[in-house]
C-alpha positions as CSV (number, residue, x, y, z in Angstrom):
1,X,-0.9,7.5,4.3
2,X,-1.1,9.7,1.0
3,X,0.9,12.2,3.1
4,X,3.8,10.0,3.6
5,X,3.6,8.7,0.2
6,X,4.6,11.9,-1.7
7,X,8.0,12.9,0.0
8,X,11.1,14.3,-0.5
9,X,12.7,10.9,-0.2
10,X,10.3,9.6,-2.8
11,X,11.1,12.4,-5.0
12,X,14.7,12.0,-4.7
13,X,15.3,8.4,-4.9
14,X,13.5,7.8,-7.8
15,X,15.7,9.8,-10.2
16,X,18.3,8.2,-8.2
17,X,17.3,4.8,-8.7
18,X,17.0,5.4,-12.3
19,X,20.4,6.7,-12.9
20,X,21.9,3.9,-10.7
21,X,19.8,0.6,-11.9
22,X,19.0,1.5,-15.5
23,X,15.8,-0.2,-16.7
24,X,15.2,-1.7,-13.1
25,X,14.9,1.9,-11.9
26,X,12.7,2.6,-14.5
27,X,10.4,0.1,-13.6
28,X,10.5,1.0,-9.9
29,X,9.5,4.7,-10.8
30,X,6.6,3.8,-12.9
31,X,5.3,0.9,-10.3
32,X,5.4,3.8,-7.7
33,X,3.6,6.1,-9.7
34,X,0.9,3.5,-10.6
35,X,0.7,2.5,-6.8
36,X,0.2,6.0,-5.9
37,X,-2.5,6.6,-8.5
38,X,-4.4,3.6,-7.8
39,X,-4.4,4.6,-4.1
40,X,-5.4,8.1,-4.8
41,X,-8.5,6.8,-7.1
42,X,-9.4,4.4,-4.0
43,X,-8.8,6.7,-1.1
44,X,-12.2,8.5,-1.6
45,X,-14.2,5.4,-1.8
46,X,-12.4,4.1,1.1
47,X,-13.2,7.4,3.1
48,X,-16.8,7.7,2.0
49,X,-17.7,4.1,3.6
50,X,-16.5,5.6,7.0
51,X,-14.5,2.3,7.5
52,X,-10.8,2.7,7.5
53,X,-9.1,-0.7,8.1
54,X,-8.9,-3.5,5.6
55,X,-11.0,-5.9,7.8
56,X,-13.7,-3.3,7.8
57,X,-13.7,-3.1,4.1
58,X,-13.7,-6.7,3.8
59,X,-16.5,-7.2,5.9
60,X,-18.8,-4.9,3.8
61,X,-19.1,-7.9,1.5
62,X,-18.3,-11.0,3.8
63,X,-20.1,-11.4,6.9
64,X,-19.1,-13.3,10.0
65,X,-15.6,-12.8,12.0
66,X,-13.9,-15.3,9.2
67,X,-13.0,-12.5,7.1
68,X,-11.4,-10.4,10.0
69,X,-9.6,-13.1,11.3
70,X,-8.0,-14.3,7.8
71,X,-7.0,-10.6,7.4
72,X,-5.2,-10.6,10.9
73,X,-3.4,-13.9,10.0
74,X,-2.3,-12.6,6.7
75,X,-1.0,-9.2,8.5
76,X,1.1,-11.1,10.8
77,X,2.5,-13.6,8.4
78,X,4.1,-10.5,6.4
79,X,4.8,-8.3,9.6
80,X,6.3,-10.6,11.7
81,X,9.3,-11.7,9.3
82,X,9.8,-7.9,8.6
83,X,10.1,-6.9,11.9
84,X,12.3,-9.7,12.5
85,X,14.9,-8.4,10.0
């Protein structure tokens, strides 16, 4: 994932978004930079647990299959409308 976040498209699109959309483009650029920073901070912790999916990470704190089922339902509720578009 980290390799795909820092691509030429990201580096070229952020200055273009700032030029075209002004303040909205600046907020998009700042949001992208903050999200990348948070991801990089969490990436080492996630890798250290040797559990790479959201369901596996959630099951560390909550026991039983309920956590994985809830994660699967939320993922499907978000992904299905996006895939339909």
